[in-house]
C-alpha positions in Angstrom: 0.0 0.0 0.0 1.6 3.2 -1.2 0.9 6.5 0.6 0.2 9.4 -1.7 2.1 12.1 0.2 1.2 14.8 -2.3 -2.5 14.3 -1.6 -2.0 14.2 2.2 0.0 17.4 2.1 -2.8 19.1 0.1 -5.4 17.9 2.5 -3.3 19.1 5.4 -2.7 22.5 3.9 -6.5 23.0 3.2 -7.3 21.9 6.7 -4.7 24.4 8.1 -6.1 27.2 5.9 -9.7 26.5 7.0 -8.6 26.5 10.7 -6.9 29.8 10.2 -10.0 31.2 8.5 -12.2 30.0 11.4 -9.8 31.6 13.9 -9.8 34.9 11.9 -13.6 34.9 11.9 -13.7 34.3 15.6 -11.3 37.2 16.3 -13.3 39.5 14.0 -16.5 38.6 15.9 -14.8 39.4 19.2 -13.4 42.7 17.9 -16.9 43.7 16.5 -18.5 42.9 19.9 -15.9 45.0 21.6 -16.3 48.0 19.3 -20.1 47.8 19.5 -19.8 48.7 23.2 -18.6 52.2 22.3 -20.3 55.2 20.6 -19.0 58.4 19.1 -20.3 61.5 20.9 -19.0 64.6 19.2 -15.2 64.6 19.4 -15.1 61.9 22.2 -15.7 58.2 22.3 -17.5 56.7 25.3 -18.8 53.4 26.4 -22.4 52.8 25.5 -25.1 53.1 28.2 -28.8 53.2 28.1 -30.2 56.7 28.3 -33.3 58.0 30.1 -36.1 58.2 27.6 -34.9 55.3 25.4 -37.0 52.2 25.0 -35.9 49.5 27.4 -34.4 46.5 25.7 -37.1 43.8 25.5 -36.4 40.4 26.9 -38.1 37.0 27.6 -36.5 34.9 30.3 -37.4 32.3 32.8 -37.4 33.4 36.5 -36.1 31.3 39.4 -39.5 29.5 39.6 -39.1 28.5 36.0 -41.9 30.8 34.8 -41.5 32.6 31.5 -41.6 36.4 31.9 -41.2 39.2 29.4 -40.8 42.9 29.8 -43.7 43.4 27.3 -46.1 41.6 29.7 -45.8 44.4 32.2 -46.3 47.5 30.1 -49.2 48.8 32.2 -47.1 49.4 35.4 -43.8 50.8 36.3 -40.9 48.3 36.7 -38.0 48.5 39.1 -35.1 46.4 37.8 -32.4 45.7 40.3 -29.1 44.3 38.9 -27.2 42.6 41.7 -24.8 39.9 42.8 -25.2 37.3 45.5 -21.6 38.1 46.7 -22.2 41.9 47.0 -22.8 43.2 50.5 -24.4 46.5 49.2 -26.7 44.4 47.0 -27.8 42.3 50.1 -28.7 45.5 51.9 -30.7 46.7 48.9 -32.4 43.4 48.4 -33.5 43.4 52.1 -35.7 46.5 51.1 -37.5 44.6 48.3 -40.5 43.6 50.5 -40.9 47.3 51.5 -40.7 48.4 47.9 -43.3 45.8 46.8 -45.7 47.0 49.6 -45.1 50.7 49.0 -45.1 51.2 45.3 -47.4 50.2 42.4 -44.7 48.4 40.5 -43.3 45.1 39.4 -39.8 44.3 40.7 -37.2 42.3 38.8 -34.1 41.2 40.7 -31.5 40.1 38.2 -28.2 38.3 39.0 -25.5 36.5 37.1 -25.6 33.5 39.4 -28.5 31.1 40.2 -29.8 31.1 43.7 -30.4 28.0 45.7 -33.9 26.5 45.6 -36.0 27.9 48.3 -33.6 30.9 48.9 -35.8 33.2 46.9 -38.5 34.9 49.0 -42.1 34.9 47.8 -43.0 38.6 47.4 -46.0 39.7 45.3 -45.1 41.2 41.9 -41.4 40.4 42.4 -39.4 38.2 40.0 -35.9 36.8 40.6 -34.0 36.2 37.3 -30.6 34.8 36.6 -29.4 36.1 33.2 -26.0 37.2 32.0 -27.7 38.2 28.8 -29.7 41.0 30.6 -26.5 42.3 32.1 -25.1 42.6 28.6 -28.2 44.1 27.0 -28.5 46.7 29.7 -24.8 47.5 29.7 -24.3 46.8 33.4 -20.8 47.4 34.6 -21.3 47.5 38.4 -23.8 46.3 40.9 -26.1 47.3 42.3 -27.6 49.2 39.4 -31.2 50.1 39.3 -33.4 50.9 36.3 -37.0 52.4 36.5 -39.0 51.4 33.5 -42.2 53.5 33.0 -45.6 52.0 32.0 -44.8 52.6 28.3 -41.6 50.6 28.4 -39.2 53.6 28.4 -36.3 54.0 30.8 -37.5 56.6 33.2 -34.4 56.6 35.5 -31.3 54.7 36.2 -28.7 54.8 39.0 -27.2 53.0 42.0 -28.2 52.5 45.6 -27.1 56.0 46.6 -29.8 57.4 44.3 -32.6 55.1 45.3 -34.7 57.7 46.9 -34.5 60.0 43.9 -35.2 57.1 41.5 -38.3 56.0 43.4 -39.8 59.5 43.4 -41.2 58.8 39.9 -42.8 55.5 40.8 -46.4 55.8 41.9 -47.1 54.7 45.5 -49.8 52.2 46.5 -53.1 53.9 47.2 -54.7 53.5 50.6 -57.6 51.5 49.1 -55.2 48.9 47.5 -53.2 48.7 50.8 -56.5 48.1 52.7 -57.5 45.5 50.1 -54.2 43.7 50.7 -54.7 43.8 54.5 -58.3 42.5 54.2 -57.1 39.6 52.0 -54.8 38.4 54.8 
């Protein structure tokens, strides 16, 4: 059995060229993703962020209870989106206020983390959804935690900030009416 070295070398060269092409495409994709994080503002270049007044990026994800939720499903109410981490002490302080926020404001609350929480560690709070999604961190250009977004009833970003600005951020969210609070109490 004679080995055709010429044919094998041609196959090897084509394989090598295809691998180089695949690597080149991968690097081009990475460079494109990196450059898409920036925008040209006048004479300066800055990293992209979502601006107040822009439409909030739509999403459809499963929450920690494996229920499908979508931003479009909640257009009739304000939404408080809290981007946090399970290892962040400041985030833990903020998340301890979620029951108060749910009782005080006419809103839905989304708590979004990178990491999944243990089963049973997510408190059951009305109109509050716990989501684990790295994709949402990317779509909302989150660079630090905690970051808070207020989405208005039309799906626009009404405000954004961090825990130090929480009081100012919440000033645009309608509070529960006395009647709805009394209804909650009578339902207990």
